[in-house]
C-alpha positions in Angstrom: -5.6 -30.2 5.8 -1.5 -30.1 5.8 0.6 -28.2 7.8 1.1 -25.5 5.1 -2.7 -25.2 4.6 -3.4 -24.7 8.2 -0.8 -22.1 8.0 -2.0 -20.0 5.4 -5.7 -20.2 6.9 -4.6 -18.9 9.9 -2.7 -16.1 8.2 -6.1 -15.2 6.2 -7.7 -15.7 9.5 -5.8 -13.3 11.5 -5.9 -10.6 8.9 -9.3 -10.7 8.5 -9.8 -10.1 12.2 -7.1 -7.2 12.1 -8.7 -5.6 9.4 -12.3 -5.8 11.8 -10.1 -4.3 14.5 -8.6 -1.5 11.9 -12.2 -0.3 10.7 -13.7 -0.3 14.4 -10.8 1.0 16.5 -8.7 2.8 13.7 -5.5 0.6 14.4 -3.8 -1.0 11.5 -4.1 -4.3 13.3 -0.3 -5.0 14.1 -1.4 -5.3 17.8 -3.0 -8.7 17.1 -0.6 -9.6 14.1 2.8 -9.1 16.0 2.1 -11.7 18.6 0.4 -13.8 16.3 3.3 -13.8 13.8 6.0 -14.7 17.4 3.8 -17.6 18.0 4.1 -18.7 14.3 7.8 -18.6 14.9 8.3 -15.7 12.9 11.6 -13.6 14.6 9.9 -10.4 16.5 11.5 -8.2 13.8 10.2 -10.1 10.9 7.1 -10.3 12.9 7.0 -6.3 13.0 8.1 -6.3 9.5 5.5 -8.4 7.7 2.8 -6.9 9.8 3.4 -3.6 8.6 3.0 -4.7 4.9 -0.5 -6.3 5.6 -1.2 -3.1 7.6 -0.5 -0.8 4.3 -3.6 -2.8 2.7 -6.0 -2.7 5.6 -5.7 0.2 6.4 -5.9 1.8 2.8 -9.2 -0.6 2.8 -10.9 1.2 5.5 -9.9 4.7 4.7 -11.3 4.4 0.9 -14.6 3.7 2.7 -14.3 6.4 5.0 -13.4 9.3 2.6 -16.5 7.9 0.2 -18.6 8.6 3.2 -16.9 12.1 3.9 -15.8 10.7 7.4 -12.2 11.3 6.3 -10.2 15.0 6.6 -7.1 14.7 4.4 -5.6 17.7 6.1 -5.7 16.2 9.5 -4.3 13.0 8.1 -1.3 14.9 6.5 -0.5 16.9 9.5 -0.1 13.4 11.4 1.3 11.7 8.6 4.2 13.7 7.1 6.2 13.9 10.5 5.8 10.0 10.7 7.6 9.4 7.5 10.7 10.6 8.7 10.7 9.0 12.1 9.3 5.9 10.9 12.9 5.0 9.6 14.4 5.6 13.0 12.1 3.3 14.3 13.2 0.6 11.6 16.8 0.8 12.4 16.5 0.6 16.1 14.3 -2.7 15.9 16.7 -4.3 14.1 19.3 -3.6 17.2 17.0 -4.5 20.2 17.1 -8.1 21.5 13.8 -10.1 20.7 12.7 -10.2 24.6 13.4 -6.3 25.5 11.3 -5.6 21.9 8.3 -7.5 23.1 8.3 -6.0 26.6 8.9 -2.8 25.0 5.6 -3.6 23.0 3.7 -4.6 26.0 4.7 -1.6 27.9 3.3 0.3 25.2 -0.1 -0.8 25.2 -0.6 -0.3 28.9 0.7 3.3 28.7 -1.8 3.9 25.7 -4.5 2.3 28.1 -4.0 4.4 30.2 -3.7 7.9 28.3 -7.2 6.7 26.7 -8.8 6.1 30.3 -7.4 9.4 31.5 -8.9 11.1 28.4 -12.4 9.6 28.8 -12.2 10.5 32.6 -11.7 14.1 31.6 -14.7 14.3 28.8 -17.3 12.2 30.9 -18.6 10.6 28.0 -16.1 9.7 25.4 -17.7 12.5 22.6 -15.8 15.7 22.5 -14.3 18.1 24.7 -11.6 20.9 24.4 -7.8 19.9 24.1 -5.6 19.8 27.0 -3.7 23.1 27.0 -1.1 22.4 24.3 -0.1 24.2 20.9 -2.4 22.1 18.5 0.6 21.9 15.9 3.1 21.3 18.1 0.9 18.4 19.3 0.2 17.0 15.6 4.0 17.2 15.0 5.1 15.4 18.1 2.0 12.6 17.8 2.4 12.1 14.2 6.5 11.8 15.0 5.4 9.4 17.7 3.2 7.2 15.7 6.0 7.0 12.9 8.6 5.7 15.2 6.2 3.0 16.7 5.2 2.1 13.2 9.1 0.9 12.4 9.9 -0.1 15.9 6.7 -2.1 16.7 5.0 -2.8 13.3 1.6 -1.6 14.7 0.8 1.4 12.1 0.9 3.5 15.3 -3.0 3.5 15.8 -2.6 2.6 19.6 -0.8 6.3 20.2 -2.5 8.2 17.8 -6.3 7.5 19.2 -5.4 8.4 22.4 -2.9 11.3 21.4 -5.6 13.1 19.2 -8.2 12.8 22.1 -5.6 14.4 25.0 -4.3 16.5 23.0 -6.6 17.8 19.8 -9.8 17.3 21.9 -11.1 15.0 18.9 -14.0 13.0 19.4 -13.4 9.3 19.7 -14.7 8.2 16.4 -13.0 11.3 14.7 -9.8 10.4 16.5 -10.1 6.8 14.9 -11.3 7.8 11.2 -7.8 10.1 11.3 -5.7 7.6 12.4 -6.6 5.2 10.1 -5.8 7.5 7.3 -2.4 8.5 8.8 -1.6 4.9 9.7 -1.2 4.2 5.6 1.5 6.5 5.6 3.3 5.1 8.7 3.3 1.7 7.6 4.3 2.2 4.0 7.0 4.1 5.4 7.7 1.4 7.5 7.7 -1.3 4.8 9.9 1.0 2.5 12.7 0.8 5.5 12.0 -3.1 6.7 12.1 -4.2 2.8 15.7 -2.3 2.3 16.5 -4.2 5.8 15.4 -7.5 4.3 12.9 -8.2 7.2 9.7 -8.6 5.2 8.3 -11.7 4.5 5.8 -10.8 1.4 3.6 -13.9 1.1 2.5 -13.9 4.6 2.2 -10.0 4.3 0.1 -9.9 1.2 -2.1 -12.8 2.7 -2.8 -11.2 6.0 -3.3 -7.9 4.0 -6.0 -9.9 1.8 -8.3 -10.8 4.6 -7.7 -7.5 6.5 -9.2 -5.8 3.1 -12.5 -7.5 3.9 -12.6 -7.2 7.4 -11.8 -3.0 7.4 -14.8 -2.6 4.9 -17.2 -4.5 7.4 -16.6 -2.7 10.5 -15.8 0.8 8.6 -19.5 0.7 7.9 -20.6 -0.2 11.7 -18.4 2.9 13.4 -20.6 5.5 12.5 -23.7 3.9 14.0 -21.7 2.4 17.3 -21.9 4.4 20.3 -18.5 5.7 21.7 -18.7 3.8 24.9 -19.2 0.8 23.3 -15.9 1.6 20.7 -13.8 2.6 24.1 -14.6 -0.7 25.9 -14.1 -2.7 23.1 -10.6 -0.7 22.4 -9.7 -0.9 26.5 -10.1 -4.7 26.4 -7.9 -5.4 23.2 -5.0 -3.3 24.7 -5.4 -4.9 28.0 -5.5 -8.6 26.7 -2.9 -7.8 24.0 -0.4 -6.3 26.4 -1.0 -9.6 28.9 -0.3 -12.0 25.9 2.8 -10.0 24.8 4.5 -10.2 28.3 3.9 -13.8 28.5 5.7 -14.3 25.0 8.5 -11.7 26.2 9.2 -14.0 29.4 8.5 -17.6 28.3 9.2 -17.9 24.4 12.4 -18.9 23.9 14.0 -17.3 21.1 
């Protein structure tokens, strides 16, 4: 197998894995794709931009399945997604102005912060199923959560699911699985906004992004079918392990990889 063939095969496989995670955990897959693309010698801002393109395809695939099965609430998606459309552009502009090391370090701290948020909420809930929201105005929580997810999509290329899921649980009292399904729908909007912004900046590598997205298209369909059957405890364990392992890897890339 030639070097180019190996590279393309790796991108397709990575997209498939990201799609599996998208359907299972309600994330766009950028938490996996950005570190991988940096390893393949994409610059951090190219990795963020190209990841965003694949996330549009992956999240659309999983959300269509959820919508057909009645698991997706369009009103909840729009309440979080509309504020994200504007804030994503702010993230895009800032990502071009931050050094690669600082971009990756911030990404690692983001992952650890969300791991802490999720564990805190699950301790309050006890089981990870439904519980009343922390005492905040729901409309304000939706506005702030959507805006934060959009910013992170533009800045980090992650779709925003790593913060959408914990903040829906903490601020809105949504069960874990419902938060995941809503998050995946919102990610379509956040990632699309990020792609538009990064395209205008010339950061998107289209062939790599489309190949990643094609793999994700298949993977997201598989796990979107599994999610309703899985115990919340299993899903939480998978989400937590993903965040922790990727945070460690990202810190290593930031500290030891030359740019």
